N, C-alpha and C positions, 0 to 999 in steps of 0.2 A: 740555455737549455732550462734553467730553473725559472724562466719566464713563462715557460709552457704551463698552462692550467692542468693539462692531462699529466704532465710529469709531476707537478706538485701534488696533485690529488693521488697519484699512484704512490708517491714517496710517503704521503701521510697514511696511506693504507698498508703499504708493504714493508715499511721500516719497523713499525711495531710488530707486524707478523714474523718478520725476520728474527727479531729479538725473542719473540715467543718460541720460535723453532729452536733457536740456540739454547735458551733456557730449558726447554723440554728435552733437547738432546743431552744437556749435561745432567739433568735429573734422571733421564733414562740410563745414562751411563753409570751414575751412582747406584741406581737400583740394580743394574745388571752386575756391577762389581760386587754389590753386597750379596747377591745370590750366588755368584761364582765363589766368593770367598766362604760362604756358608757351606756350600757343597764341598769345597776343598778342606775346610777345617773339620766338617763332619767325618769325611774319609780318614783323615789323620787320626782323629780321636778313636774311630772304630778300629783302626790298625793297632793303635796303641793298647786298646783294651784286649784285643786278641792276643798281643804279646804278653800282657800281664796275666792273662789266664793260663799261659804256657809256663809260668814260673814254678819250679818244684825244688824240694829239698833233696840233696844227695849227700848223705853224711852230715857234715856241719856246714855245708856251704849251699848256697842257693844257685841253682843252675837254670839257664834259659835256653829253650829251644825255639827256633824260628820256623813255624809251619808254612807250607805254601800258601795256605788260605790267607795269611797275613799279608803276603806280597801280592796276591791276586787282586787285592783291593785297589792297588795302584796301576793296575794294567790299563793302558790308554793308547790310542793310535798316535798320540803325540810323543810317545817314548820318553816319559819322564823318568828322571833318575831318583831312586829312593834310598835314603840313608837311615840306618837304625842304630840305636845306641841303648844298651841296658847296662847300668853300672850299679854297683853297691854303695852303701853309706860312705865308704872310704874312697870312692871314686874309681875303684877297680872295675875294668871293663869286663862284663860278664859275656856279652854277645854284641855282635854288630860291628860299626865301623869306628876304628880307633880315632880319637881327635875330634870327634863330632861336637861342635859348639853348643854349649848349654846357656840359657840366659844368664847374665851377670847377677841379676836380682829375681829370685824365684818368688812368684806370687801365684800360687794355685788357687783357683776359684771355682765356685759352683759345686753342684753335687758330684760331678765327675772328678773334681780335685785336678784340673788340668790348666795349662797355661800355653797360649799360642803366641808365636813370635815370629819375626822375619830375620834371617840371618844369611851369611855367606859361607860356603865351604867349598875349597878348591876351585875358587873363581866363579862358582855357581850361586844364583840367587835362590834361596830356599824359603819355603814357608814350613815351619815346624811346629810340633806340640810336644809338651813335656808333662808327664804326670808321674805319681809315685804310688807304690803299693807296699803295704807292710806285710811281711811274711813272718808267721808264727809257727814254732815247733816246740816239742818238749824240751829241746836243747836251748831254746831262747827265741829271740825275735830279730828281724832284719828289715831295714827300709830299702827299697829297690827303686831306682830312677829309670823310667822308660821314656826315650825321646825318639820321635820319628820326623824325618825331614823329606821334602819332595820338591823337586823344581816346579816352576809355575807355568809350564807350557800348556798343560791342559786347562788350567784355570784361565790363562789368557785366551785360549781357543774358545772356552765356554762364554767368556765375557764378549768376545767378538760375535759369536753366534746369537747371543741374547740382545746386544746393542745395535749391531749394524742393520738388521732388518728395520728396527724402530726409526733409526736415522734415515734410512732410505725412504720409508713411508713419509716422514716429515719432509724431506726434501722434494719428493714427488708432489706432496701437497702444496709446498711453497711455489714450485714451478707452475702448477695448475692455477694457484691463486694469481701469480703473476700474469699468466695468459688470460685468465677469465677477467682479471681487473682491467687490463689493457683493452680487451674486447669490450667490456662493459662501458668503460669511459669513452671509447670511441663511439659506441653506439649511443649512449646517452648524451653525448655532447653535440650530436647531430643538430638538435634544434638551435643551439647557440651558433654553429657555423651557418645554419640556414638563415637565422636573423642577420648575420653578418652580410650574407649574400643579398638578402632582401633590402638591406639598407644601402649596399653598395649599388644596386641596380636603380635606385631612385636619382632623379635629377636634383643635384643639391640646390638649384635655384627654384625648385618647386616644393612647397610646403604643404601639399595637399594629400599626404599619405599618413597612414597610421599602422603601427606594428600589430599583427594579429597575435595577441597573447594566448589565445585558446590552444595553440600548438605547442606551448612552452610548459615546463614544469612549473609546479606551484611556487618554487623558490625563485624562478626566473620571471614570473609574471609581474611582480613588482618593478623589475628592471624594464620590462616592456611598457608598463603603465607610466613610468618615469619618463621614458623616451617619448611616449605620445603626449604627456603633459608638456614636456620641454618643446616638442614640436608645436603644440597648440599656442604656447607662449611665444614662440618664435613667429608663428603665423600671425597671431594678434599684434605683435610688435611690428611685423612687417607691413600689416595693413594700417596700423597708426602711422608708420613712417610714410606709407603711400599717401594717406590722406593728409598728412602734415606737408608733404611736398606739394600736393595738388593745392591745398589751402595757401601755402606760401606762394606758389606761383601766381595764384588768383590775386593775392594781396600785393605782390610786386608788379603784376601786369598792369593794374590800373594807373599807378603813378608813372610808369614807364611809358605807357600809352599816351598819357596826358602830356608827358615831357616831349614825346616824338611829335605830337600834333603842334605843340607850342614852338619846337624848333623849326617845324616846317612853315609855320606861320611867320616866324622871324626871318626865315630865308625869303618868303614871298615878299615881305615888307621891304627887305633890303632891295630886292629886284625892281620895286616900284617906289623909288625915292620920292617921285613927285607928289605922292599922297602922304608924305611923312607927317605933315602938320595935321592932316585929319585923322591920322591913325595913332597920334601920340598917346591919347588916353587908353586906347586899346592895348598899346604896348606896355604901358605901366601895369595895367591889370594882368597882362600875360606874365610879366616878370614876377609879380607877387604870386601868381598861381604856380609858376615854376619853382619859386622859392619853397612854397607850402608843400608842393609835390616832392621836391627834393628832401625836404625835412622829414616827410612822411616816409619816404624811401630809406633814408639813413636810419630813422627810427626802427623801422621794421628789420632792417639788416642787423642793427645792433642787438635788437631783441632775439632774433634768430641765432645769433652767435652766443649771446648769453644763455639761451635755453640749451643749445648744444653743449655749452661747458658745464651747465647744471646736471645734464643728463650723463656726462662722461663718468667713467668709473672712477677717475681720479678725484672727483669732487667729493667722494665720501672717505678719501684717504688723506693722509697729511693734515689732519685737523689740529688746530692749536687753540690754546685758551685766548678768548677774545671778550672784551668788555661789551656786553650788549647795550648798556646804557650809552656808552660813547658812540657805538655804531648808530643807535636810534637818533641821538642828538646830531650827528653828521648828516643823516638822511634829511632830518627836518631843516637844517640849514641849507641844504641843496635846493629844497623846493619851497623855501620861504618866499622867494620872489613870485612863484606861481600862486601861492596862497594870497599875497598882497594884490596881485592883479585881480583875482576873483573875490577879494574882500572877505576871505575865509579866516576864521579864527583857528590857527594852527598851534597847538601846544603839546607839552609832554608832562606826564605825571610819573614819579618813580618814588620808591621807598625813601624814607627820610635818611639823611647822611650821604656821604659821597663814596661809600663802598662800592667797588666794581660789581657788576653782575655778570660773573664769568660763565660762558658757555664755550663748547667746542665746536669751532667753525672754521671756514676759511674767510679772512677779513673782507676780500673783494666780493665774494658771493653773499656775505652777510650784509654788506652795504647795499647790494642789489636787492635782496629780499626786503629790507626796510623801505627803500626807495620806491620799489613797485607797489607795496602795500599803501604807503602814503599818497603816491601819485594816483592810484586808483581811486582812493577816497576823495581826493581833491577834484578829479575829473567828474565824479558822479554826484558831487554835493553842489547844491545851488549856491549862488552867490549870497554872501553875508551868513553863510552857513558856519558850522564847527566841525573840526576834525581834531581828535585828541589821541595821542600815543601813550599808552599806559604800560608800565613795567611793574611786576610784582613777583615776589618769590612764593613758591608752592612747594614747601618742603625742600627737597634737593633739586626740584626743577625751577626754571625760570619762564615766566609767561610774558609775551609780547602781544598787546592787542592794539588795534587801530580802529576806533569808533568814529562815526559820522552821523550827522542828522539828515542825511539827504533823503531822497524819495524811496530808498530801498529797492529791493527786487522780489519778484513773485517767488513763493516758496519752491515751485517746481523748477525754478532756474538756478537755485543755489548751487546744485551739484554741477550744472552745465558751465557755470562761469569759470570753472577750473579747466575747461577744454581749451585747446589752442584755437585762436581767432574767433572765439565766441564772444559777442558783445550783447548785452541786454538792450542797449540803446544804440541805434545806428547814427543818431544825431550827434553823438559825442565823439570827439577825436580820440584815436587810440588804435592800438594794434590788435587788441583781443588776446595778447601774450602775457600780460602782467601777472595775473593769478596763476597761469600755467607755470610761469617762471618760478613764482613763490612756492608752489607745490613741489616742484622737482628740487629746488634748493633745500627745502625742509626735509624731503626724503633723504637727501644726501647727508644732512646733519643729524639724521636720526630723530627729527622733530615731528610734531603733529600739528597740521594746519586744519582749521575749521572756520566756517562762515555762518554766523547766526544773526538774528534780528538784534537790534541794539535793546539792551535791557532798560535803559534809562528813558526811552521815549517810544512812541508808537511808530515812528519812521526811523530810517537809517539802518546801517549795518555794523556788525562788529566782527572783524577778522582777527582770529587768535592763532598764535603760534606758540606751542609749549616745547621748550628746549630741555633735553635732559641735562642733569648737572654735570659739571666737569669731573672727569676721573682724576 
């Protein structure tokens, strides 16, 4: 239930509103109680004043008479019981109910010299008021205490009449808010449901659609734009994969077709053994061509597998501290034989000392990155040329560069050499995947790769990879 957006939004709206209704109901009750208490206390004090005005001297004593007007103040349909008490300074009852409780500690306040208090009498809960009056005569003076008590039925009835309508209005408002909120959320969430249906209707294998953001709220339009951007990236990635598969099929088809024709020729030669001596030279050339074709096929297959490994999500995870200098030296040792055959001066320069140059990478992929950079430089450098691997620190970063003095490439082809199966010269052996693999491995390591003209000469290239420092 809590996973529903409609329910969660309704909860965020209605829970504070419910708390507000409860607080308002409580404050309304306090206000109604204060009004009821004021009316009740005012009636009690008015009755006590009427009684005090009816005190007279009869001889040497003060006498109290209770007129009907004093009792009429308490008349109510709730049939409250009223208790009166008039006593002198000695506590003698002059009029009213015997034993009526007075406050234990008398604190008369205000201009009316009165004190209100709550008490119980004969099992009834009473609200009472007590006041005093001084009586003077030629024979002397006397202090008289007047107390009036009343049950709270009318007060409670007044409280209910004042408070319940307000609570009713608040509850009606809450119910209306719940209904309107539910209706509004259902209505306003229709574009989201429409978007869901729109996405569900599309074929998941087709990426030629876009979400119409104009029908959505402004808050949801970024979501639609994100979906459209994601679809565009998927479409571009799918198109790149399609081109990659087509190019890979083309690259694999040539050596496979060559091998098929060579195998057919070998079968034909076997069927015509009488001509073996005259075909021996052709057979030797055929086997050499088959070996070359097979080597190219194996090279393309290995490069494709390495490129797929570099593009995989795991390539950017599980990185560890690796010594870049050791990886560069290992790559040079692997390609030293190729450099000797082409009489190319292959060397390495690194900062003074034997301190490791730590980077975060996967050892196998780092070896592949170095090997592909050096192999690409050796293939496109003329015989008796020069290829140099340089390492240096750039603050917290580490830079690997491979420089050669070969013929270089046109400026407009610098970016294209990172494309898969693209080769500047078709006369040079290679798969066209070396620099594409370098770029994908560098991305997996968070490194930046670039290709520029060699700064030390007018010809040649300089491939640079800048690794972030290890954390």
